[in-house]
VODRENPA-56279 format. One line per field, with one value per atom (N, C-alpha, C, O, CB): residue number from 0; residue in one letter; chain; x, y, z. Coordinates in steps of 0.1 Angstrom, whole numbers, padded with zeros to 4 digits, always signed. Each point is the difference from the previous one (the first is absolute). Glycine has a CB too. Layout:
! residues N
i: [NUM/...];
aa: [A/...];
ch: [A/...];
px: [X/...];
py: [Y/...];
pz: [Z/...];
END
This chain:
! residues 144
i: [0/0/0/0/0/1/1/1/1/1/2/2/2/2/2/3/3/3/3/3/4/4/4/4/4/5/5/5/5/5/6/6/6/6/6/7/7/7/7/7/8/8/8/8/8/9/9/9/9/9/10/10/10/10/10/11/11/11/11/11/12/12/12/12/12/13/13/13/13/13/14/14/14/14/14/15/15/15/15/15/16/16/16/16/16/17/17/17/17/17/18/18/18/18/18/19/19/19/19/19/20/20/20/20/20/21/21/21/21/21/22/22/22/22/22/23/23/23/23/23/24/24/24/24/24/25/25/25/25/25/26/26/26/26/26/27/27/27/27/27/28/28/28/28/28/29/29/29/29/29/30/30/30/30/30/31/31/31/31/31/32/32/32/32/32/33/33/33/33/33/34/34/34/34/34/35/35/35/35/35/36/36/36/36/36/37/37/37/37/37/38/38/38/38/38/39/39/39/39/39/40/40/40/40/40/41/41/41/41/41/42/42/42/42/42/43/43/43/43/43/44/44/44/44/44/45/45/45/45/45/46/46/46/46/46/47/47/47/47/47/48/48/48/48/48/49/49/49/49/49/50/50/50/50/50/51/51/51/51/51/52/52/52/52/52/53/53/53/53/53/54/54/54/54/54/55/55/55/55/55/56/56/56/56/56/57/57/57/57/57/58/58/58/58/58/59/59/59/59/59/60/60/60/60/60/61/61/61/61/61/62/62/62/62/62/63/63/63/63/63/64/64/64/64/64/65/65/65/65/65/66/66/66/66/66/67/67/67/67/67/68/68/68/68/68/69/69/69/69/69/70/70/70/70/70/71/71/71/71/71/72/72/72/72/72/73/73/73/73/73/74/74/74/74/74/75/75/75/75/75/76/76/76/76/76/77/77/77/77/77/78/78/78/78/78/79/79/79/79/79/80/80/80/80/80/81/81/81/81/81/82/82/82/82/82/83/83/83/83/83/84/84/84/84/84/85/85/85/85/85/86/86/86/86/86/87/87/87/87/87/88/88/88/88/88/89/89/89/89/89/90/90/90/90/90/91/91/91/91/91/92/92/92/92/92/93/93/93/93/93/94/94/94/94/94/95/95/95/95/95/96/96/96/96/96/97/97/97/97/97/98/98/98/98/98/99/99/99/99/99/100/100/100/100/100/101/101/101/101/101/102/102/102/102/102/103/103/103/103/103/104/104/104/104/104/105/105/105/105/105/106/106/106/106/106/107/107/107/107/107/108/108/108/108/108/109/109/109/109/109/110/110/110/110/110/111/111/111/111/111/112/112/112/112/112/113/113/113/113/113/114/114/114/114/114/115/115/115/115/115/116/116/116/116/116/117/117/117/117/117/118/118/118/118/118/119/119/119/119/119/120/120/120/120/120/121/121/121/121/121/122/122/122/122/122/123/123/123/123/123/124/124/124/124/124/125/125/125/125/125/126/126/126/126/126/127/127/127/127/127/128/128/128/128/128/129/129/129/129/129/130/130/130/130/130/131/131/131/131/131/132/132/132/132/132/133/133/133/133/133/134/134/134/134/134/135/135/135/135/135/136/136/136/136/136/137/137/137/137/137/138/138/138/138/138/139/139/139/139/139/140/140/140/140/140/141/141/141/141/141/142/142/142/142/142/143/143/143/143/143];
aa: [H/H/H/H/H/I/I/I/I/I/C/C/C/C/C/P/P/P/P/P/D/D/D/D/D/K/K/K/K/K/P/P/P/P/P/M/M/M/M/M/D/D/D/D/D/V/V/V/V/V/R/R/R/R/R/A/A/A/A/A/T/T/T/T/T/T/T/T/T/T/C/C/C/C/C/P/P/P/P/P/V/V/V/V/V/C/C/C/C/C/S/S/S/S/S/R/R/R/R/R/V/V/V/V/V/V/V/V/V/V/P/P/P/P/P/I/I/I/I/I/N/N/N/N/N/R/R/R/R/R/G/G/G/G/G/A/A/A/A/A/D/D/D/D/D/P/P/P/P/P/N/N/N/N/N/V/V/V/V/V/A/A/A/A/A/V/V/V/V/V/N/N/N/N/N/D/D/D/D/D/H/H/H/H/H/I/I/I/I/I/N/N/N/N/N/A/A/A/A/A/G/G/G/G/G/C/C/C/C/C/P/P/P/P/P/D/D/D/D/D/P/P/P/P/P/G/G/G/G/G/T/T/T/T/T/S/S/S/S/S/T/T/T/T/T/S/S/S/S/S/E/E/E/E/E/K/K/K/K/K/A/A/A/A/A/Y/Y/Y/Y/Y/T/T/T/T/T/N/N/N/N/N/P/P/P/P/P/C/C/C/C/C/S/S/S/S/S/M/M/M/M/M/Q/Q/Q/Q/Q/G/G/G/G/G/C/C/C/C/C/S/S/S/S/S/K/K/K/K/K/K/K/K/K/K/E/E/E/E/E/L/L/L/L/L/V/V/V/V/V/P/P/P/P/P/I/I/I/I/I/L/L/L/L/L/C/C/C/C/C/Q/Q/Q/Q/Q/K/K/K/K/K/C/C/C/C/C/L/L/L/L/L/K/K/K/K/K/P/P/P/P/P/F/F/F/F/F/C/C/C/C/C/I/I/I/I/I/R/R/R/R/R/H/H/H/H/H/R/R/R/R/R/L/L/L/L/L/E/E/E/E/E/A/A/A/A/A/D/D/D/D/D/H/H/H/H/H/K/K/K/K/K/C/C/C/C/C/S/S/S/S/S/I/I/I/I/I/A/A/A/A/A/G/G/G/G/G/S/S/S/S/S/T/T/T/T/T/P/P/P/P/P/P/P/P/P/P/A/A/A/A/A/Q/Q/Q/Q/Q/K/K/K/K/K/N/N/N/N/N/G/G/G/G/G/Q/Q/Q/Q/Q/S/S/S/S/S/S/S/S/S/S/A/A/A/A/A/K/K/K/K/K/T/T/T/T/T/K/K/K/K/K/M/M/M/M/M/V/V/V/V/V/S/S/S/S/S/A/A/A/A/A/A/A/A/A/A/A/A/A/A/A/R/R/R/R/R/Q/Q/Q/Q/Q/N/N/N/N/N/T/T/T/T/T/R/R/R/R/R/G/G/G/G/G/E/E/E/E/E/Q/Q/Q/Q/Q/A/A/A/A/A/A/A/A/A/A/Q/Q/Q/Q/Q/L/L/L/L/L/D/D/D/D/D/K/K/K/K/K/D/D/D/D/D/R/R/R/R/R/R/R/R/R/R/D/D/D/D/D/R/R/R/R/R/A/A/A/A/A/Y/Y/Y/Y/Y/R/R/R/R/R/A/A/A/A/A/T/T/T/T/T/Q/Q/Q/Q/Q/V/V/V/V/V];
ch: [A/A/A/A/A/A/A/A/A/A/A/A/A/A/A/A/A/A/A/A/A/A/A/A/A/A/A/A/A/A/A/A/A/A/A/A/A/A/A/A/A/A/A/A/A/A/A/A/A/A/A/A/A/A/A/A/A/A/A/A/A/A/A/A/A/A/A/A/A/A/A/A/A/A/A/A/A/A/A/A/A/A/A/A/A/A/A/A/A/A/A/A/A/A/A/A/A/A/A/A/A/A/A/A/A/A/A/A/A/A/A/A/A/A/A/A/A/A/A/A/A/A/A/A/A/A/A/A/A/A/A/A/A/A/A/A/A/A/A/A/A/A/A/A/A/A/A/A/A/A/A/A/A/A/A/A/A/A/A/A/A/A/A/A/A/A/A/A/A/A/A/A/A/A/A/A/A/A/A/A/A/A/A/A/A/A/A/A/A/A/A/A/A/A/A/A/A/A/A/A/A/A/A/A/A/A/A/A/A/A/A/A/A/A/A/A/A/A/A/A/A/A/A/A/A/A/A/A/A/A/A/A/A/A/A/A/A/A/A/A/A/A/A/A/A/A/A/A/A/A/A/A/A/A/A/A/A/A/A/A/A/A/A/A/A/A/A/A/A/A/A/A/A/A/A/A/A/A/A/A/A/A/A/A/A/A/A/A/A/A/A/A/A/A/A/A/A/A/A/A/A/A/A/A/A/A/A/A/A/A/A/A/A/A/A/A/A/A/A/A/A/A/A/A/A/A/A/A/A/A/A/A/A/A/A/A/A/A/A/A/A/A/A/A/A/A/A/A/A/A/A/A/A/A/A/A/A/A/A/A/A/A/A/A/A/A/A/A/A/A/A/A/A/A/A/A/A/A/A/A/A/A/A/A/A/A/A/A/A/A/A/A/A/A/A/A/A/A/A/A/A/A/A/A/A/A/A/A/A/A/A/A/A/A/A/A/A/A/A/A/A/A/A/A/A/A/A/A/A/A/A/A/A/A/A/A/A/A/A/A/A/A/A/A/A/A/A/A/A/A/A/A/A/A/A/A/A/A/A/A/A/A/A/A/A/A/A/A/A/A/A/A/A/A/A/A/A/A/A/A/A/A/A/A/A/A/A/A/A/A/A/A/A/A/A/A/A/A/A/A/A/A/A/A/A/A/A/A/A/A/A/A/A/A/A/A/A/A/A/A/A/A/A/A/A/A/A/A/A/A/A/A/A/A/A/A/A/A/A/A/A/A/A/A/A/A/A/A/A/A/A/A/A/A/A/A/A/A/A/A/A/A/A/A/A/A/A/A/A/A/A/A/A/A/A/A/A/A/A/A/A/A/A/A/A/A/A/A/A/A/A/A/A/A/A/A/A/A/A/A/A/A/A/A/A/A/A/A/A/A/A/A/A/A/A/A/A/A/A/A/A/A/A/A/A/A/A/A/A/A/A/A/A/A/A/A/A/A/A/A/A/A/A/A/A/A/A/A/A/A/A/A/A/A/A/A/A/A/A/A/A/A/A/A/A/A/A/A/A/A/A/A/A/A/A/A/A/A/A/A/A/A/A/A/A/A/A/A/A/A/A/A/A/A/A/A/A/A/A/A/A/A/A/A/A/A/A/A/A/A/A/A/A/A/A/A/A/A/A/A];
px: [+0356/+0002/-0002/-0005/-0002/+0012/-0002/-0010/+0001/+0023/-0035/-0012/+0000/+0001/-0014/+0012/+0000/-0012/+0001/+0012/-0024/-0012/-0003/-0012/+0003/+0019/-0002/-0007/+0003/+0017/-0029/-0007/+0009/+0009/-0031/+0019/+0008/-0006/-0012/+0019/+0001/-0005/-0005/+0007/+0010/-0029/-0006/-0013/-0008/+0019/-0013/-0013/-0007/+0006/+0004/-0022/-0008/-0011/-0005/+0010/-0010/-0011/-0009/+0004/+0010/-0025/-0010/+0000/+0000/-0014/+0014/-0001/-0014/-0010/+0027/-0018/-0013/-0008/-0012/+0021/-0002/-0006/-0006/-0011/+0027/-0007/-0004/-0002/-0005/+0018/-0011/-0002/+0009/-0004/-0020/+0035/+0009/+0010/+0003/-0006/+0009/+0011/+0013/+0004/-0016/+0018/+0013/+0010/-0001/-0010/+0021/+0010/+0010/+0003/-0004/+0005/+0009/+0013/-0001/-0018/+0030/+0013/+0003/-0005/+0013/+0001/+0004/+0006/+0009/-0006/-0008/+0006/-0005/+0003/+0016/-0028/-0005/-0012/-0008/+0017/-0011/-0012/-0012/+0001/+0014/-0026/-0012/-0006/-0005/+0001/+0005/-0005/+0007/-0006/-0001/+0020/+0008/-0003/-0001/+0019/-0020/-0003/-0014/-0001/+0015/-0024/-0013/+0001/-0006/-0005/+0018/+0001/+0007/-0004/+0006/+0009/+0006/-0009/+0000/+0022/-0030/-0010/-0010/-0004/+0007/-0009/-0010/+0007/-0007/-0006/+0025/+0006/+0004/+0000/+0009/-0007/+0003/-0013/+0001/+0018/-0030/-0013/-0007/+0005/+0004/-0019/-0008/-0006/-0002/-0002/+0000/-0006/-0014/-0004/+0017/-0020/-0013/+0002/+0009/-0019/+0001/+0002/-0003/-0009/+0002/+0014/-0002/+0006/-0003/-0018/+0029/+0006/+0014/+0006/-0021/+0021/+0013/+0000/-0009/+0015/+0005/+0000/+0009/+0004/-0007/+0005/+0009/-0008/+0007/+0005/-0025/-0007/-0004/-0003/-0006/+0009/-0003/-0015/-0007/+0028/-0027/-0014/-0005/-0011/+0012/+0007/-0004/+0004/+0011/-0009/-0012/+0004/-0009/-0001/+0008/-0014/-0009/+0005/-0002/-0018/+0028/+0007/-0010/-0010/+0031/-0018/-0008/+0003/+0011/-0011/-0011/+0002/+0004/+0002/-0019/+0018/+0003/+0015/+0009/-0027/+0021/+0014/+0008/-0003/-0005/+0019/+0010/-0003/+0008/-0006/-0013/-0003/+0004/-0003/-0017/+0028/+0004/-0007/+0005/+0018/-0033/-0007/-0008/-0005/+0003/+0002/-0008/-0009/+0003/+0016/-0031/-0010/-0002/+0003/-0014/+0005/-0003/-0011/+0000/+0008/-0018/-0012/-0001/+0004/-0016/+0007/-0001/-0011/-0011/+0019/-0006/-0010/-0001/+0008/-0002/-0018/-0002/-0008/-0010/+0011/+0002/-0008/-0012/+0000/+0020/-0032/-0012/-0002/-0008/-0002/+0018/-0002/+0010/-0004/-0003/+0020/+0010/+0004/+0007/+0002/-0014/+0003/+0014/+0004/-0024/+0029/+0014/+0002/-0007/+0014/+0003/+0003/+0008/+0009/-0010/-0002/+0008/+0002/-0006/-0004/+0019/+0003/-0011/-0008/+0033/-0024/-0010/+0001/-0010/+0012/+0010/+0002/-0006/-0005/+0026/-0020/-0005/-0013/-0003/+0027/-0032/-0012/-0011/-0009/+0015/-0007/-0011/+0003/+0012/-0017/-0006/+0002/+0008/+0008/-0030/+0020/+0007/+0015/+0008/-0029/+0024/+0014/+0008/+0012/-0020/+0002/+0008/-0003/+0003/-0001/-0010/-0004/-0006/+0005/+0013/-0028/-0007/-0004/-0007/-0001/+0014/-0003/-0014/-0005/+0029/-0031/-0013/-0011/-0012/+0022/-0006/-0010/-0011/+0004/+0014/-0030/-0011/-0005/-0010/+0019/-0002/-0005/-0001/+0005/+0006/-0017/-0002/+0012/+0006/-0031/+0028/+0011/-0002/-0012/+0016/+0006/-0001/-0008/-0007/+0029/-0022/-0008/-0014/-0008/+0026/-0022/-0015/-0004/-0012/+0013/+0008/-0003/-0004/-0010/+0025/-0008/-0002/-0012/-0005/+0029/-0029/-0011/+0005/-0008/-0007/+0029/+0005/+0004/+0004/+0004/-0009/+0005/+0008/-0004/-0016/+0031/+0008/+0001/-0004/+0017/-0007/+0002/+0009/-0002/-0001/+0014/+0009/-0007/+0002/+0017/-0028/-0007/-0009/-0001/+0002/-0008/-0008/+0008/-0005/-0011/+0028/+0008/+0005/+0000/+0007/-0003/+0004/-0011/+0002/+0016/-0030/-0012/-0003/-0004/-0005/+0011/-0002/+0010/-0004/-0005/+0021/+0010/-0003/+0003/+0014/-0022/-0003/-0012/+0000/+0008/-0017/-0011/+0005/-0006/-0010/+0026/+0006/+0006/+0000/+0004/+0001/+0006/-0011/+0004/+0015/-0031/-0011/-0001/-0005/-0007/+0016/-0001/+0009/-0003/-0002/+0015/+0009/-0003/+0007/+0010/-0028/-0003/-0003/+0004/-0014/+0003/-0002/+0013/+0002/-0025/+0032/+0013/+0008/+0007/-0007/-0002/+0007/-0005/+0008/-0004/-0017/-0006/+0005/+0003/-0023/+0021/+0005/+0015/+0004/-0020/+0023/+0014/+0002/+0008/-0003/-0014/+0000/-0003/+0006/-0012/-0005/-0004/+0012/+0002/-0026/+0031/+0011/+0011/+0006/-0011/+0008/+0010/-0004/+0008/-0001/-0020/-0005/+0002/+0004/-0020/+0012/+0001/+0015/+0003/-0024/+0030/+0014/+0006/+0008/-0006/-0007/+0004/-0004/+0007/-0008/-0012/-0006/+0008/+0002/-0025/+0027/+0007/+0013/+0005/-0017/+0019/+0013/-0001/+0009/-0001/-0020/-0002/-0003/+0000/-0008/+0004/-0003/+0011/-0001/-0018];
py: [-0012/+0014/+0010/-0004/-0003/+0019/+0010/+0010/+0006/-0008/+0002/+0008/+0012/-0001/-0019/+0032/+0012/+0001/+0007/+0005/-0018/+0001/-0014/-0003/+0021/-0025/-0013/+0002/+0009/-0019/+0001/+0001/-0003/-0009/+0003/+0013/-0002/-0012/-0002/+0027/-0032/-0011/+0005/+0000/-0016/+0022/+0005/-0007/-0002/+0025/-0027/-0006/+0008/+0009/-0032/+0021/+0007/-0009/-0009/+0031/-0019/-0008/+0011/+0011/-0032/+0016/+0009/-0002/-0011/+0011/+0011/-0001/-0005/+0006/+0013/-0029/-0005/+0009/-0002/-0021/+0033/+0009/+0012/+0004/-0012/+0015/+0013/-0001/+0010/+0001/-0023/-0002/+0008/+0002/-0008/+0011/+0008/-0010/-0010/+0031/-0017/-0008/+0002/+0011/-0008/-0014/-0001/-0005/-0012/+0009/+0011/-0005/-0010/+0001/+0021/-0031/-0010/-0001/-0001/-0013/+0016/+0000/-0014/-0010/+0029/-0020/-0013/-0009/+0005/+0006/-0023/-0009/+0001/-0007/+0007/+0011/+0002/-0008/-0004/+0027/-0027/-0007/+0009/+0010/-0027/+0014/+0009/+0001/+0010/-0017/-0004/+0001/+0010/+0007/-0031/+0024/+0010/+0014/+0009/-0026/+0019/+0014/+0004/+0012/-0016/-0004/+0003/+0003/+0009/-0022/+0004/+0001/+0014/+0007/-0032/+0028/+0013/+0012/+0010/-0020/+0009/+0010/+0002/+0011/-0016/-0006/+0000/+0006/+0008/-0028/+0015/+0005/+0015/+0007/-0030/+0028/+0014/+0008/+0013/-0018/-0001/+0007/+0002/+0008/+0003/-0019/+0002/+0014/+0005/-0031/+0031/+0013/+0001/+0010/-0007/-0015/+0001/+0002/-0007/-0008/+0023/+0002/-0013/-0008/+0032/-0026/-0011/-0013/-0011/+0022/-0011/-0012/-0003/-0010/+0012/+0007/-0001/-0011/-0001/+0025/-0033/-0011/+0004/-0010/-0006/+0028/+0004/-0002/-0001/+0017/-0015/-0001/-0015/-0007/+0031/-0028/-0013/-0002/+0008/-0011/-0007/-0003/-0007/+0003/-0003/-0009/-0009/+0007/-0001/-0020/+0029/+0007/-0003/+0007/+0011/-0029/-0004/-0013/-0011/+0021/-0008/-0011/-0009/+0005/+0009/-0026/-0010/+0003/+0002/-0020/+0017/+0003/-0013/+0001/+0017/-0029/-0013/+0001/+0003/-0016/+0010/+0000/-0010/-0012/+0019/-0002/-0009/+0000/-0006/-0007/+0019/+0000/+0013/+0011/-0027/+0015/+0013/+0003/+0008/-0012/-0004/+0002/+0013/+0004/-0029/+0031/+0013/-0002/-0008/+0022/-0008/-0002/+0013/+0011/-0029/+0017/+0012/+0008/+0012/-0024/+0005/+0006/-0005/-0011/+0014/+0005/-0005/-0010/+0001/+0021/-0033/-0010/+0000/-0004/-0010/+0020/+0002/-0012/-0004/+0029/-0029/-0010/+0007/+0011/-0024/+0007/+0006/+0001/+0007/-0015/+0000/+0000/+0009/+0009/-0033/+0023/+0008/+0013/+0009/-0030/+0021/+0012/+0002/+0012/-0002/-0020/+0002/-0005/-0009/+0006/+0008/-0004/-0013/-0001/+0025/-0033/-0013/-0003/+0006/-0014/-0001/-0005/-0010/-0004/+0009/-0010/-0010/-0012/-0006/+0014/-0013/-0012/+0001/-0010/+0006/+0016/+0002/+0007/+0005/-0005/+0001/+0009/-0006/+0007/+0001/-0021/-0006/+0001/-0001/-0015/+0016/+0001/-0011/+0002/+0010/-0024/-0012/+0001/-0006/-0008/+0020/+0000/+0010/-0002/-0004/+0017/+0009/+0000/+0009/+0005/-0025/-0002/+0013/+0006/-0023/+0022/+0012/+0001/-0009/+0011/+0008/+0001/+0005/-0002/+0006/+0001/+0006/-0009/+0004/+0019/-0034/-0009/-0004/-0004/-0005/+0010/-0003/+0012/-0002/-0021/+0034/+0012/+0011/-0001/-0007/+0019/+0012/+0009/+0000/-0002/+0009/+0010/+0010/+0004/-0007/+0009/+0009/+0012/+0005/-0012/+0012/+0012/-0002/+0008/-0001/-0020/-0003/-0003/+0003/-0012/+0005/-0003/+0013/+0001/-0020/+0030/+0013/+0007/+0010/-0009/-0006/+0007/+0012/+0009/-0017/+0010/+0011/-0004/-0011/+0021/+0000/-0003/+0012/+0012/-0027/+0013/+0011/-0001/-0010/+0011/+0009/+0000/-0011/-0007/+0032/-0028/-0011/-0013/-0009/+0023/-0016/-0013/-0002/-0011/+0013/+0009/-0001/-0003/-0008/+0024/-0010/-0002/-0015/-0006/+0030/-0029/-0013/-0010/-0010/+0017/-0003/-0009/-0001/-0010/+0017/+0004/+0000/-0009/-0008/+0031/-0023/-0008/-0015/-0009/+0028/-0021/-0014/-0005/-0012/+0017/+0003/-0004/-0004/-0009/+0024/-0008/-0004/-0014/-0007/+0032/-0028/-0014/-0011/-0011/+0022/-0007/-0011/-0007/-0011/+0024/-0006/-0006/-0013/-0009/+0032/-0023/-0011/-0011/-0010/+0025/-0013/-0010/-0013/-0010/+0028/-0019/-0013/-0007/-0012/+0020/+0000/-0005/-0004/-0010/+0024/-0007/-0003/-0014/-0008/+0033/-0027/-0012/-0012/-0011/+0023/-0010/-0010/-0003/-0012/+0019/+0003/-0002/-0007/-0009/+0030/-0018/-0007/-0015/-0009/+0030/-0023/-0014/-0008/-0012/+0020/-0001/-0007/-0003/-0011/+0023/-0003/-0003/-0011/-0008/+0032/-0024/-0011/-0014/-0010/+0026/-0016/-0013/-0004/-0012/+0018/+0003/-0003/-0005/-0009/+0027/-0012/-0004/-0014/-0009/+0033/-0027/-0013/-0011/-0011/+0021/-0006/-0009/-0004/-0011/+0021/-0001/-0003/-0008/-0006/+0027/-0021/-0008/-0014/-0009/+0029/-0024/-0014/-0009/-0011/+0020];
pz: [-0526/-0005/+0011/+0011/-0034/+0021/+0010/-0005/-0010/+0018/+0000/-0004/+0010/+0012/-0021/+0003/+0009/+0009/+0010/-0028/+0014/+0008/+0007/+0002/-0017/+0019/+0006/+0014/+0007/-0019/+0015/+0013/+0012/-0001/-0011/+0022/+0013/+0007/-0001/+0003/+0006/+0008/+0013/+0011/-0022/+0011/+0012/+0002/-0009/+0005/+0017/+0003/+0011/+0006/-0012/+0007/+0010/+0005/-0007/-0004/+0023/+0006/+0007/+0001/+0002/+0001/+0006/+0015/+0005/-0026/+0029/+0014/+0004/-0004/+0007/+0006/+0003/+0010/+0002/-0005/+0009/+0009/-0007/+0002/+0016/-0025/-0006/-0015/-0006/+0023/-0024/-0014/-0009/-0012/+0018/-0001/-0008/-0006/+0006/+0008/-0025/-0006/+0007/+0003/-0025/+0025/+0007/-0009/-0004/+0027/-0027/-0009/+0006/+0012/-0024/+0004/+0005/-0008/-0012/+0021/-0003/-0008/-0004/+0005/+0008/-0024/-0005/+0010/+0007/-0029/+0023/+0010/+0014/+0009/-0023/+0017/+0013/+0003/-0009/+0008/+0013/+0004/+0001/+0007/+0006/-0020/+0001/+0014/+0003/-0027/+0031/+0014/+0009/+0008/-0010/+0000/+0008/-0004/+0008/-0006/-0015/-0005/+0005/+0004/-0025/+0021/+0005/+0015/+0005/-0024/+0026/+0015/+0003/+0009/-0007/-0009/+0002/-0003/+0008/-0014/-0004/-0003/+0011/+0004/-0029/+0030/+0011/+0013/+0006/-0017/+0014/+0012/-0001/+0010/-0006/-0016/-0002/+0002/+0001/-0016/+0015/+0001/-0013/-0008/+0028/-0022/-0013/+0000/+0011/-0012/-0011/+0000/+0006/+0005/-0026/+0022/+0007/+0015/+0006/-0024/+0024/+0015/+0008/-0004/+0000/+0014/+0009/-0005/+0006/+0001/-0017/-0005/+0005/-0004/-0016/+0027/+0005/+0011/+0008/-0013/+0004/+0010/+0012/+0007/-0026/+0021/+0012/+0013/+0010/-0025/+0015/+0013/+0002/-0009/+0007/+0015/+0003/+0000/+0006/+0007/-0019/-0001/+0013/+0005/-0030/+0030/+0011/+0013/+0005/-0019/+0020/+0012/+0012/+0010/-0025/+0014/+0011/+0007/-0004/-0008/+0023/+0006/+0008/+0005/-0004/+0001/+0007/+0015/+0004/-0022/+0027/+0014/+0008/+0012/-0014/-0005/+0007/+0003/-0008/-0005/+0026/+0005/-0008/-0001/+0024/-0028/-0008/-0015/-0007/+0028/-0025/-0014/-0006/+0005/-0002/-0014/-0006/-0014/-0007/+0019/-0015/-0012/+0000/+0010/-0012/-0010/-0002/-0012/-0009/+0018/-0008/-0010/-0008/+0006/+0008/-0026/-0008/+0006/+0000/-0020/+0025/+0007/+0014/+0002/-0024/+0031/+0014/+0001/-0006/+0014/-0001/+0003/+0015/+0008/-0028/+0025/+0014/+0006/-0006/+0003/+0015/+0007/+0005/+0005/+0002/-0009/+0004/+0015/+0005/-0026/+0029/+0014/+0007/+0007/-0008/-0002/+0007/-0008/+0005/+0006/-0024/-0009/-0003/-0003/+0012/-0008/-0003/-0014/-0005/+0029/-0032/-0013/+0000/+0008/-0016/-0001/-0001/-0015/-0009/+0031/-0024/-0014/-0003/+0008/-0006/-0015/-0004/+0009/+0003/-0027/+0027/+0008/+0014/+0005/-0018/+0019/+0014/+0001/+0011/-0004/-0017/+0000/+0008/+0005/-0027/+0023/+0008/+0015/+0004/-0023/+0027/+0015/+0005/+0009/-0008/-0006/+0005/-0003/+0007/-0009/-0010/-0004/+0008/+0001/-0024/+0028/+0008/+0015/+0007/-0028/+0024/+0014/+0006/+0010/-0007/-0010/+0004/+0014/+0005/-0028/+0031/+0014/+0003/+0011/-0007/-0014/+0003/-0007/+0001/+0000/-0006/-0007/+0011/+0011/-0027/+0012/+0009/+0008/+0007/-0006/-0001/+0007/-0010/-0011/+0033/-0017/-0009/+0001/+0011/-0009/-0012/+0000/+0011/+0003/-0027/+0031/+0011/-0004/+0009/-0001/-0020/-0003/+0001/+0003/-0018/+0012/+0001/+0014/+0003/-0026/+0032/+0014/+0007/+0007/-0007/-0003/+0006/-0006/+0005/+0001/-0017/-0007/-0008/-0005/+0022/-0018/-0007/-0014/-0003/+0025/-0031/-0014/-0004/+0002/-0008/-0001/-0004/-0016/-0006/+0028/-0027/-0015/-0004/-0010/+0009/+0009/-0003/+0001/-0009/+0018/+0001/+0001/-0012/-0005/+0030/-0029/-0012/-0013/-0008/+0019/-0012/-0011/+0000/-0011/+0010/+0012/+0001/-0002/-0007/+0023/-0012/-0002/-0015/-0005/+0028/-0030/-0014/-0007/-0009/+0010/+0003/-0005/+0003/-0008/+0010/+0010/+0004/-0008/-0003/+0026/-0027/-0008/-0014/-0006/+0019/-0018/-0012/+0000/-0010/+0005/+0017/+0001/+0001/-0003/+0015/-0010/+0001/-0013/-0001/+0018/-0028/-0013/-0001/-0008/-0002/+0018/+0000/+0011/+0001/-0010/+0016/+0010/-0005/+0006/+0007/-0025/-0005/-0005/+0002/-0010/+0003/-0004/+0012/+0000/-0020/+0031/+0012/+0006/+0005/+0000/-0006/+0005/-0009/+0005/+0004/-0022/-0009/+0003/+0000/-0017/+0020/+0004/+0013/+0001/-0013/+0022/+0013/-0002/+0005/+0007/-0021/-0002/-0007/+0003/-0005/-0007/-0007/+0010/-0001/-0020/+0030/+0010/+0009/+0004/-0005/+0005/+0009/-0007/+0006/+0004/-0023/-0008/-0001/+0002/-0015/+0011/-0001/+0013/+0000/-0018/+0029/+0013/+0003/+0005/+0003/-0011/+0002/-0008/+0004/+0001/-0017/-0009/+0005/-0002/-0017/+0026/+0006/+0013/+0004/-0014/+0016/+0012/-0002/+0009/+0001/-0023/-0003/-0001/-0003/-0009];
END
């Protein structure tokens, strides 16, 4: 029968970023609708995906990997990706010696800021040691 108040075939989903309702047309993919909504810029500040998040490039020659947060070597103070973060992985040229700023007895604001970032990396030292141990075991397994 033809009902004057028949319901329309309209669906909606919720945006995972801003929690607003995103309407979906009949036959349309909900993922595409939500993606279009997010790319258009959600109403909440800072949710637009137009800016690149990974802006910290690895200093290892030939590596094009970028990280979300800078991972600084504690010896040479250069930023590296997760794969090259250890001194042995990037063949740190200053390993075993003190950074130049400490040799001269001078400290600058930049050195202090970098030192603070390096201290934040110490939290991952245990994980780095476990990673190194894992690589050593894998290497020994291939030599057998």
